C-alpha positions, 0 to 999 in steps of 0.5 A: 672903315669907322672904328667905334670904341665899345664900353665893357658893358657893351661887350658884356651885352654882346657876349650874353646875346650870342652865348647860346648860339656859339658857346665854345667860340664865345668862351674862347673870345671871352678868355682873350678879352676877360679884362673887358668883361667887367662892370663899368667903373662908377656903376653901382648895382642894387642886386647881383643875380647869378644865372647858371646858363647850363641850367637854362632850357633853350626856350627860356631865354625868350621869357625875358623882355628886358626894358619893357617894364618899369621904364622911365621914358617919357611919353612921346620920347623916341626909344626902342624895345627889342622883343620876341613878342610878335606884336610890333605896332605903336605903343604896344609894349609901353603905351608910348607911340614913339617906341619902336619895337624890333621883333626878334621872333625866336619861335618858328612855325612847325614844319608840318602843321598837322602836329598843331592842335588848337584848343578852344574853350567851348564856353568862349564868347569870343572864339568858336571853331568853324567847320570847313567851308564847302568847296567853291562851285565856280560860280560868282556870288551875286546879290550878297548881303553883309550885316554889319553890327556896330558897338552902339547897337546900330546895324546895317546891310551892305550889298557886295558887288565884287569880281575876283581875279584869277589868283583869288579864284584859285584860292577859293577853288583850293579852299584857302590861300594856304591850301593853294600855296601847298599845291604850288609847292608840289 
């Protein structure tokens, strides 16, 4: 077994991370090692911010994204950001392609999707609500053309010749992959 010494600030960080999950257990542990929960010696702080955690709503902890803004990491230098924002592709958080984002994703989808309401501004130039597609009639699409418009103004037609496997056909018959998954859960 490898033993890694933890600095007081490291212990404090872990204390704060797990605070909301198991308050009473953490409070007892903190009492046992309160001499560890002090600032590192030689640390100077510009500002002391006190937060009354009993007044913090459960969902508000995700608003903080420490380390994403005002970072002094040079572009190309490997580093890490832990974030609850579910967009973990390269350079998303700080424009540095060497930054790896670890997504904590505290939110979870509702158990029943019927309670979700999506509002789309009718004046939007980017989004529009679609009407449900007609259920697939079981026949393959033939001689299907797709019009592709390029950002430079050019356009082209492409003819699609594609065959579907049984799973894809089941998805079409169900109306979507999500409908098919729901059918399979019954």
